[in-house]
C-alpha positions in Angstrom: 0.0 0.0 0.0 2.9 2.3 0.7 3.9 2.1 -3.0 0.5 3.5 -3.9 0.8 6.5 -1.7 -1.5 5.3 1.1 -0.6 7.2 4.3 1.0 5.1 7.0 -1.9 5.8 9.4 -4.3 4.2 7.0 -2.0 1.2 6.4 -1.7 0.7 10.1 -5.5 0.9 10.5 -5.9 -1.8 7.8 -3.4 -4.2 9.4 -4.7 -3.3 12.9 -1.5 -2.1 14.6 -0.2 1.3 15.7 1.9 3.3 13.3 4.9 2.9 15.6 4.6 -0.9 15.7 4.1 -1.0 11.9 7.2 1.1 11.3 9.2 -0.9 13.8 8.2 -4.2 12.1 7.9 -3.1 8.4 9.9 0.1 8.2 12.2 -1.2 5.5 9.3 -2.5 3.4 7.5 0.8 3.7 10.5 2.8 2.6 11.3 0.3 -0.3 7.7 0.4 -1.6 7.6 4.1 -1.7 11.1 4.4 -3.2 10.2 1.9 -6.0 7.1 3.8 -6.9 9.0 7.1 -6.8 11.5 5.6 -9.2 8.8 4.4 -11.6 7.0 7.8 -11.6 10.3 9.6 -12.0 11.2 7.4 -14.9 7.9 8.1 -16.6 8.2 11.8 -15.9 11.7 11.9 -17.3 10.5 10.1 -20.5 7.7 12.7 -20.9 10.3 15.4 -20.5 12.4 13.8 -23.2 9.4 13.6 -25.5 8.9 17.4 -25.0 5.8 17.3 -22.8 5.6 21.0 -21.7 3.7 20.3 -18.5 6.2 17.6 -17.5 9.1 19.9 -18.3 7.6 22.7 -16.2 6.9 20.3 -13.3 10.5 19.0 -13.5 11.9 22.5 -13.6 10.0 23.5 -10.5 10.6 20.4 -8.4 14.1 19.4 -9.4 15.6 22.6 -10.6 14.0 24.8 -7.9 12.5 27.1 -10.5 9.4 29.1 -9.4 6.8 31.3 -10.9 6.6 34.8 -9.5 4.0 37.3 -10.0 4.4 41.0 -9.6 1.2 42.7 -8.7 1.0 46.4 -9.1 -2.0 48.3 -7.8 -3.2 51.6 -9.1 -5.5 53.8 -7.0 -7.1 56.5 -9.0 -5.9 59.9 -7.9 -2.9 58.7 -5.8 -0.4 59.6 -8.5 -1.9 63.1 -8.9 -2.0 63.5 -5.1 1.7 62.5 -4.9 2.6 65.0 -7.6 0.7 67.8 -5.9 2.5 67.0 -2.6 5.9 67.1 -4.4 5.0 70.4 -6.0 3.9 71.8 -2.6 7.2 70.7 -1.1 9.2 72.3 -3.9 7.2 75.6 -3.4 7.9 75.5 0.3 11.6 75.1 -0.3 11.5 78.0 -2.7 9.7 80.2 -0.2 12.2 79.3 2.5 15.1 80.1 0.2 13.5 83.5 -0.7 12.9 84.3 3.0 16.5 83.3 3.9 17.7 85.6 1.1 15.6 88.5 2.3 16.7 88.0 5.9 20.4 88.1 4.9 19.8 91.3 2.9 18.1 93.0 5.9 21.0 92.2 8.2 23.3 94.2 5.9 
């Protein structure tokens, strides 16, 4: 059953022992069954990749080559860009006014 992907808890329930006892008694068989199936599936997947199966190629790249798909989500809130521009313009105007006042103050001291 292990070779078909049946969880150990379910196998233990079928043979009416605890998971711990089953692993103690049949651990090697459980591992071997899963490894044999993984090898068969891997072989078939590899064959599909060799045959150019795009889905198989993508799956292989993600799982074996650690490739991943990333999505970049950009949000746009109407009016925000305009608000930001107005804020920058206001800041620039304040800096200009400060510079003007600083220039006027230095002239008055003379």
